[in-house]
C-alpha positions as CSV (number, residue, x, y, z in Angstrom):
1,M,11.8,31.4,-7.9
2,Q,9.8,28.9,-6.2
3,Q,8.6,29.3,-2.6
4,V,10.5,27.1,-0.2
5,P,7.4,24.5,1.1
6,S,7.1,24.3,4.8
7,Y,5.4,20.5,5.7
8,L,3.6,19.6,8.4
9,L,3.7,15.6,9.1
10,I,0.6,15.0,11.4
11,G,0.9,11.0,12.8
12,S,3.1,8.8,14.4
13,G,2.1,5.1,13.1
14,R,4.3,3.6,10.0
15,V,3.7,5.8,7.2
16,A,4.4,8.5,8.8
17,R,7.6,7.3,10.4
18,H,8.7,6.3,6.7
19,F,8.0,9.7,5.4
20,Q,9.5,11.3,8.3
21,Y,12.9,9.9,7.9
22,Y,12.3,9.9,3.7
23,F,12.3,13.8,4.1
24,S,15.3,13.6,6.5
25,L,17.2,11.8,4.0
26,L,16.3,14.6,0.8
27,N,17.2,17.1,3.6
28,I,13.4,18.6,3.4
29,P,13.0,20.7,6.5
30,F,9.3,19.9,8.4
31,C,8.5,19.5,11.5
32,R,5.3,17.2,13.2
33,W,2.9,16.6,15.0
34,Q,1.2,13.4,17.0
35,R,-2.0,13.0,19.5
36,S,0.0,12.9,22.3
37,E,0.7,16.9,21.6
38,S,-1.6,19.2,23.1
39,V,-3.7,20.9,20.4
40,A,-2.6,24.0,21.0
41,Q,1.0,23.1,19.9
42,L,-0.8,21.8,16.6
43,Q,-2.3,25.5,16.1
44,Q,1.1,26.7,16.4
45,K,2.8,24.8,13.8
46,L,0.4,25.6,11.5
47,I,0.8,28.8,11.3
48,T,4.0,28.3,9.4
49,S,3.1,25.4,7.5
50,S,2.1,26.0,3.7
51,H,1.8,21.4,3.4
52,V,0.2,19.6,5.7
53,L,0.5,15.6,5.7
54,I,-2.4,14.1,7.1
55,L,-0.9,10.4,7.6
56,I,-3.4,8.8,9.9
57,T,-5.9,6.1,9.5
58,D,-8.6,6.6,6.9
59,Q,-11.5,6.4,9.1
60,E,-9.6,9.8,11.1
61,I,-9.1,12.0,8.3
62,E,-12.1,13.3,7.3
63,K,-12.6,13.8,11.3
64,F,-9.5,15.4,12.1
65,I,-9.9,18.0,9.0
66,D,-12.9,19.0,10.3
67,S,-11.8,19.7,13.8
68,H,-8.4,21.3,12.9
69,L,-7.9,21.9,9.4
70,K,-11.2,23.7,8.2
71,N,-10.5,26.8,8.5
72,V,-6.7,27.1,7.9
73,S,-5.3,28.3,4.7
74,V,-3.1,25.1,3.8
75,L,-2.4,22.3,1.2
76,R,-3.8,19.4,3.0
77,L,-2.6,15.9,1.8
78,H,-3.9,12.8,2.9
79,F,-1.9,9.1,1.4
80,S,-5.1,7.0,1.4
81,G,-5.6,4.5,-1.1
82,S,-9.4,4.6,-1.1
83,L,-10.1,7.3,0.6
84,I,-12.2,10.4,-1.5
85,S,-12.3,13.4,0.0
86,N,-13.7,17.1,-1.0
87,H,-11.6,18.3,1.8
88,A,-7.6,17.2,0.9
89,Y,-6.0,15.6,-2.0
90,G,-5.0,12.2,-2.2
91,A,-1.1,11.0,-3.1
92,H,-1.2,7.1,-2.5
93,P,2.6,5.9,-2.5
94,L,2.2,2.5,-4.2
95,M,4.6,1.0,-1.8
96,S,4.2,-1.3,1.5
97,F,6.2,0.2,4.4
98,N,6.9,-2.7,7.2
99,Q,9.1,-2.1,10.4
100,N,12.3,-1.6,8.7
101,L,13.0,1.8,7.4
102,Y,14.6,2.1,4.0
103,T,17.2,3.8,1.8
104,L,16.9,6.7,0.2
105,E,16.7,4.6,-3.1
106,E,14.2,2.9,-2.2
107,Y,12.2,6.0,-0.9
108,Q,12.4,7.3,-4.6
109,S,11.4,4.7,-6.2
110,I,7.9,4.5,-5.1
111,P,5.7,6.0,-7.4
112,F,2.5,8.0,-6.1
113,V,-1.1,7.6,-7.6
114,I,-2.6,11.2,-7.0
115,D,-6.1,12.8,-7.6
116,H,-7.2,13.4,-11.1
117,D,-7.6,16.7,-10.3
118,A,-4.6,17.6,-7.9
119,P,-2.0,19.9,-8.3
120,A,0.8,19.8,-10.4
121,F,2.8,17.2,-8.4
122,D,6.1,19.6,-7.9
123,K,3.3,21.7,-6.5
124,L,1.4,18.6,-4.0
125,L,4.6,17.7,-3.2
126,P,7.5,19.7,-3.9
127,G,11.4,18.6,-3.6
128,L,10.2,14.6,-3.9
129,P,11.7,13.2,-7.3
130,N,9.5,10.5,-7.3
131,Q,7.6,9.3,-10.5
132,H,3.2,10.2,-10.2
133,V,0.7,8.8,-12.2
134,R,-2.8,10.6,-11.9
135,L,-6.2,8.4,-11.4
136,E,-10.0,9.4,-11.6
137,K,-11.0,9.5,-8.1
138,T,-14.2,7.6,-8.5
139,L,-12.0,4.6,-9.5
140,K,-9.6,4.8,-6.2
141,P,-11.8,2.5,-4.5
142,K,-11.2,-0.5,-7.1
143,Y,-7.8,0.5,-7.3
144,H,-7.1,0.0,-3.7
145,A,-9.0,-3.4,-3.5
146,L,-6.9,-4.8,-6.1
147,C,-3.4,-3.4,-4.2
148,V,-4.8,-5.2,-1.0
149,M,-5.7,-8.2,-2.7
150,S,-2.2,-8.3,-4.9
151,G,-0.3,-7.5,-1.8
152,N,-1.7,-8.3,1.4
153,F,-3.8,-11.1,0.7
154,S,-0.6,-12.9,-1.0
155,C,1.8,-12.3,2.2
156,L,-1.0,-14.2,4.3
157,L,-0.4,-17.3,1.5
158,W,3.3,-17.0,2.1
159,Q,2.8,-16.7,5.5
160,K,0.5,-19.7,5.6
161,L,3.3,-21.5,3.7
162,F,6.4,-21.0,5.6
163,S,4.2,-21.7,8.9
164,S,3.3,-24.9,7.7
165,L,6.8,-25.6,6.3
166,E,7.9,-25.0,9.8
167,H,5.5,-26.1,12.4
168,E,3.8,-29.0,10.2
169,F,6.0,-30.7,8.4
170,N,9.1,-29.6,10.1
171,L,11.3,-28.4,7.5
172,P,13.2,-25.0,7.3
173,P,10.8,-22.3,5.6
174,T,14.1,-21.0,4.1
175,I,13.8,-23.7,1.3
176,A,10.9,-21.5,0.2
177,Q,12.7,-18.7,-0.5
178,P,14.1,-20.1,-4.4
179,Y,10.4,-20.7,-5.0
180,L,9.2,-17.0,-3.7
181,Q,12.0,-15.2,-5.3
182,Q,11.8,-16.7,-8.8
183,Q,7.7,-16.3,-8.4
184,M,8.7,-12.8,-8.4
185,K,11.2,-12.6,-11.1
186,N,8.8,-14.3,-13.3
187,L,5.9,-11.6,-12.7
188,L,8.0,-8.7,-13.7
189,H,9.6,-10.1,-16.4
190,S,6.1,-11.8,-18.0
191,P,2.8,-11.2,-16.0
192,Q,0.9,-12.8,-18.6
193,T,3.0,-16.0,-18.6
194,A,4.0,-16.5,-14.9
195,L,1.0,-18.5,-13.7
196,T,2.2,-22.0,-13.8
197,G,1.2,-25.3,-11.6
198,P,-2.5,-27.4,-12.3
199,L,-4.8,-24.7,-13.2
200,V,-2.4,-23.5,-16.0
201,R,-2.4,-27.3,-17.0
202,N,-6.4,-28.1,-16.5
203,D,-5.2,-30.8,-14.1
204,M,-8.5,-31.2,-12.1
205,D,-7.3,-34.6,-10.3
206,T,-4.4,-32.6,-8.4
207,I,-6.7,-29.9,-8.1
208,K,-9.2,-32.1,-6.8
209,K,-6.6,-33.6,-4.5
210,N,-5.1,-30.5,-3.4
211,I,-8.7,-29.3,-1.9
212,A,-9.7,-32.7,0.0
213,A,-5.9,-32.3,1.6
214,L,-7.1,-28.7,2.7
215,T,-10.2,-30.4,4.8
216,N,-10.8,-28.4,8.3
217,D,-8.1,-25.9,6.7
218,P,-9.6,-22.4,6.7
219,F,-7.6,-22.2,3.7
220,Q,-9.3,-24.8,1.9
221,D,-11.7,-22.0,0.9
222,I,-9.3,-19.7,-0.3
223,Y,-8.4,-22.4,-2.6
224,K,-11.7,-22.6,-4.1
225,S,-12.3,-19.2,-4.3
226,F,-9.1,-18.8,-6.8
227,I,-10.3,-22.0,-8.8
228,E,-13.9,-20.4,-9.2
229,A,-12.2,-17.1,-10.3
230,Y,-10.5,-18.7,-12.5
231,Q,-12.9,-20.6,-13.8
232,K,-14.6,-17.5,-14.4
233,I,-11.6,-15.4,-16.1
234,T,-10.7,-18.8,-19.0
235,K,-14.1,-20.3,-18.9
236,T,-11.6,-23.2,-18.6
237,V,-11.4,-25.2,-15.6
238,Q,-14.1,-27.1,-14.2
239,I,-14.8,-28.3,-10.7
């Protein structure tokens, strides 16, 4: 018979709040600790804990372990996508977490990317039904860099479009929503053929006009960097 885990969730940020809610939806008992509480309270909660989820900023994880968990017999786990630690296993939830809490189905759909040398998933995060894959730890920095570029950097581009539509062109930003939704559908359906526009057509006249139109705009450099990257990938576009 599998031993019932006793989770302690460390942190008060966005990810901690989401997983506290997810655990509640799954009826998984847990306790929590944040820095506004005393170290004595932390030590008391550690006595009855089997799994400690360290859900704080990357640069603080190792310091926290060294200060509070070094001699504690618990399974230590962090959710950082880039941190390589010899003192805690990594399990990165491949998802974006905003201010709003999600549904149970949305939480259950989150895949976890776990360290290649981590225990079995049902030992690492017992009670969670999520799918998981393993990744060699030395590959984590590049894996996370790609996640940041695809998710966070694309967000900056869409924010730029929405803001310019509203404040520069006096248009409702919602008119771009069908474009965004179709682009997402195209990527999900066929990522290899989802790219459209002047890059694919090798339309240099349009590309040059685009770059000129972005003069004195910091996004001009971003446009150029994408052209340069595409050129290296395909060897077809020449500026």
